[in-house]
N, C-alpha and C positions, 0 to 999 in steps of 0.2 A: 388132866393132860391125857391125850390119846396115846394109845400103844404104838410105839415105833417098831415096825416089823423089819425095815431094811433101809439102808442109805448107801449111796454111791455117787461118784463123780461122773457125769455123762456130759461130754462136750465141754468140759471145763466148768460145769455147773453142778453144785451139790443137790442131789434129789432125795427125797424121803418117801417111804411107803408107810402110811399110817392107817390105823383102824378106822372104819367107817363111823361117823358120828351123826346120828339122826337128829334132825332139828333145823331151825332156820338160823341164819347168821345175825349178828347184832346189827348190821347195816340194814337188812330187811326188817327186823324188829323196830328199829328207829323210824323207818319210813312208814310203817303201819301205826305206830303209837305216838310219834312225834317227840316224845320225851321219856326220860327215866325218872322214876321215883329217887329220892335220896338214898333209900335202902338198896335199890337195884344198882345205882351208880357206885355206892360204897362196896358192894359185893364184887362187882367187876374189877374195881381198882384193887382191893385186897387180893383177890385171885391172880391179878396180873402181876402184882408186885411179888407175891409168893413165887410164882413161875419164874419170873425174871431173877429173883434172888437165888432160886435153886440152880438155874442155868449158869449163873455167875460163879457159884460155889463149886461145881463139879470141875474136875481136872481132865482135859483142858476145858476151860469155860466156853460156853456157847454164846455167841452174840446174835441176838435177833434183830434184824434190821428192817423189818417190814411189819410193824404193828398197825393194824387198821381194823375197824369195825366188821369188815367182811370176813375176817379170820376167826372171830369169836363165835362159837356156837351157843345159842340160847336155848336152854331146856325149859319148857313150860309144862306145868302139871295140870 
């Protein structure tokens, strides 16, 4: 999870300031590679569920309403 530096409501919309995360997003990765291995898919799912569980457990809970491949950063070595 990226560092959250600030958050505010602007024009009735909640905005956040996050740390820069270098790499391509999952949408770009899928367009280049066409598929994920089972190991890659499992890793993404486990990390996503872990993050959603954390967001649900904090008080007040955070609801993420916009999960999509373009929001996942893929780190390659």
